[in-house]
C-alpha positions as CSV (number, residue, x, y, z in Angstrom):
1,M,-20.9,106.2,74.1
2,R,-19.2,104.0,76.7
3,D,-16.7,106.8,77.5
4,R,-19.6,109.2,78.1
5,L,-21.2,106.7,80.5
6,D,-17.9,106.4,82.4
7,Q,-17.7,110.2,82.8
8,I,-21.2,110.5,84.1
9,G,-20.7,108.1,87.0
10,E,-23.3,105.9,88.8
11,K,-24.7,108.7,90.9
12,R,-25.9,110.6,87.9
13,V,-28.3,108.0,86.3
14,V,-32.0,108.5,86.0
15,S,-34.1,105.4,85.3
16,V,-36.8,106.0,82.7
17,F,-39.8,103.8,82.8
18,G,-42.1,103.5,79.8
19,S,-43.7,101.4,77.1
20,G,-42.3,99.0,74.5
21,E,-45.5,99.3,72.6
22,V,-45.0,102.8,71.1
23,A,-44.0,103.3,67.4
24,G,-41.7,106.0,66.0
25,G,-43.4,109.1,65.0
26,D,-46.1,108.6,67.8
27,A,-46.6,111.4,70.3
28,Q,-45.5,109.1,73.2
29,W,-42.4,108.2,71.3
30,Q,-41.5,111.9,70.8
31,L,-42.2,112.5,74.5
32,A,-39.7,109.8,75.3
33,Y,-37.2,111.1,72.9
34,D,-37.5,114.6,74.3
35,V,-37.1,113.3,78.0
36,G,-33.9,111.4,77.1
37,R,-32.5,114.4,75.3
38,K,-33.4,116.8,78.1
39,L,-31.9,114.5,80.8
40,A,-28.7,114.2,78.8
41,E,-28.6,118.0,78.4
42,L,-28.9,118.3,82.2
43,G,-25.8,116.0,82.5
44,Y,-27.5,112.7,83.4
45,A,-27.1,109.2,81.8
46,I,-30.4,107.2,81.6
47,A,-31.3,103.7,82.3
48,N,-34.3,101.9,80.8
49,G,-35.5,98.5,79.6
50,G,-33.3,98.7,76.6
51,Y,-35.7,97.4,73.9
52,G,-38.0,99.4,71.5
53,G,-40.8,101.9,72.0
54,T,-40.2,104.6,74.5
55,M,-37.0,102.8,75.7
56,E,-35.4,103.2,72.2
57,A,-36.8,106.7,71.9
58,S,-35.3,107.9,75.2
59,A,-32.0,106.2,74.6
60,K,-31.9,107.9,71.1
61,G,-32.7,111.3,72.6
62,A,-30.0,110.9,75.2
63,A,-27.4,109.7,72.7
64,E,-28.1,112.4,70.2
65,A,-27.7,115.1,73.0
66,G,-24.3,113.6,73.9
67,G,-25.4,111.4,76.8
68,A,-25.6,107.7,77.3
69,A,-28.1,105.0,78.0
70,I,-27.9,101.8,80.1
71,G,-30.3,99.0,78.9
72,V,-31.6,96.5,81.4
73,T,-32.7,93.6,79.3
74,C,-34.2,90.2,80.4
75,K,-33.3,86.7,79.5
76,L,-37.0,85.9,79.2
77,W,-37.1,87.8,75.9
78,R,-35.0,87.0,72.8
79,S,-35.0,90.6,71.7
80,Q,-31.8,92.4,71.3
81,A,-31.0,95.8,73.0
82,N,-31.7,98.9,70.7
83,Q,-28.8,100.5,69.0
84,Y,-28.6,103.4,71.3
85,I,-27.7,101.5,74.4
86,A,-24.1,102.1,75.6
87,R,-24.0,99.4,78.3
88,R,-26.3,96.4,78.5
89,I,-27.2,94.6,81.8
90,I,-28.9,91.3,81.3
91,T,-31.2,90.0,84.2
92,R,-32.8,86.7,84.8
93,D,-36.4,87.7,85.2
94,L,-38.8,90.6,85.4
95,P,-38.4,91.2,89.2
96,E,-34.6,91.3,88.8
97,R,-35.0,93.7,85.9
98,I,-37.2,96.1,87.8
99,Q,-34.9,96.0,90.9
100,T,-31.9,96.6,88.7
101,L,-33.5,99.7,87.1
102,I,-34.5,101.0,90.6
103,E,-30.9,100.5,91.9
104,L,-29.5,102.2,88.9
105,G,-31.7,105.3,89.2
106,R,-29.5,106.9,92.0
107,A,-30.5,110.3,90.6
108,G,-34.2,109.5,90.3
109,Y,-36.9,108.2,88.1
110,V,-38.9,109.5,85.2
111,V,-42.2,107.7,84.4
112,L,-43.8,108.0,80.9
113,P,-47.2,106.7,79.8
114,G,-47.3,103.0,79.7
115,A,-49.2,99.8,80.5
116,T,-48.9,97.2,83.2
117,G,-45.1,96.9,83.2
118,T,-44.7,100.7,83.6
119,L,-47.4,100.6,86.3
120,A,-45.4,97.8,88.1
121,E,-42.2,99.9,87.9
122,L,-43.9,103.1,89.2
123,A,-45.6,101.1,92.0
124,W,-42.5,99.4,93.2
125,V,-40.2,102.5,93.2
126,W,-43.0,104.4,94.9
127,E,-43.6,101.7,97.5
128,M,-39.8,101.3,98.1
129,S,-39.6,105.1,98.7
130,F,-42.6,105.2,100.9
131,K,-41.4,102.5,103.1
132,G,-37.9,104.1,103.4
133,F,-36.1,101.4,101.5
134,L,-34.7,104.1,99.1
135,A,-33.0,107.4,99.8
136,A,-35.2,110.4,98.9
137,R,-35.0,110.8,95.0
138,P,-37.4,112.4,92.6
139,I,-40.1,110.3,91.0
140,V,-41.6,112.3,88.2
141,C,-44.5,111.3,86.0
142,V,-44.3,113.2,82.7
143,G,-47.6,114.2,80.9
144,Q,-51.1,113.7,82.2
145,F,-51.3,109.9,81.8
146,W,-50.6,109.0,85.5
147,R,-52.2,112.0,87.0
148,P,-55.5,110.2,88.1
149,L,-53.5,107.4,89.8
150,V,-51.1,109.8,91.6
151,E,-54.3,111.8,92.8
152,I,-56.1,108.5,93.9
153,M,-53.0,107.2,95.8
154,S,-52.4,110.6,97.4
155,Q,-55.9,110.5,98.8
156,I,-55.5,106.9,100.1
157,K,-52.0,107.5,101.5
158,P,-51.6,111.3,102.2
159,A,-48.2,110.7,103.7
160,G,-46.9,109.5,100.4
161,A,-48.5,112.3,98.4
162,G,-45.3,114.3,97.9
163,M,-43.2,111.4,96.8
164,V,-44.4,111.4,93.2
165,S,-44.4,114.6,91.1
166,L,-46.2,115.4,88.0
167,A,-44.5,117.4,85.1
168,A,-46.4,118.5,82.1
169,G,-43.5,118.0,79.8
170,P,-39.7,117.4,79.5
171,D,-38.8,121.1,80.1
172,E,-40.2,120.8,83.7
173,L,-37.6,118.1,84.4
174,T,-35.1,120.9,85.4
175,Q,-37.3,121.5,88.5
176,H,-36.5,118.0,89.7
177,F,-33.1,117.1,88.2
178,P,-30.5,119.9,88.7
179,V,-28.0,120.7,85.9
180,R,-24.8,118.6,86.3
């Protein structure tokens, strides 16, 4: 897998944000798996938090489609990276972990259903984009989970309305991430 990651290059990494609280066989787990697989089929590597749940599912999907995953873990937790991670980056704390995931996502970001950690990742990447601290990159929420938040924020900040897109499912990722 390491060779595959080297072939892809840094500019072709999509950071995938999602929950560690999802079990295998769950619909959210399957969605994450399908997202990882689709991104790999399109020629992208993925970066995620590196642990279980949707992080493991998306990494497995990418690996099984011939792609690779970078896991950004944190010294605060003793857990090991999941078995599908090709490269592991260890950060000191949560802010550094989120910043590293944002920096790795040079091709863009995919946001899966999640809790407060995923919300923090989405909010940070959205705000950095809105303030012009990041080059224009796709930020795509997959599924219906984040729709109410995106709609509310679009009403509050109309200028940022087009910065976050909604995709019904993994097949719509081709509209945001061209084939490489």
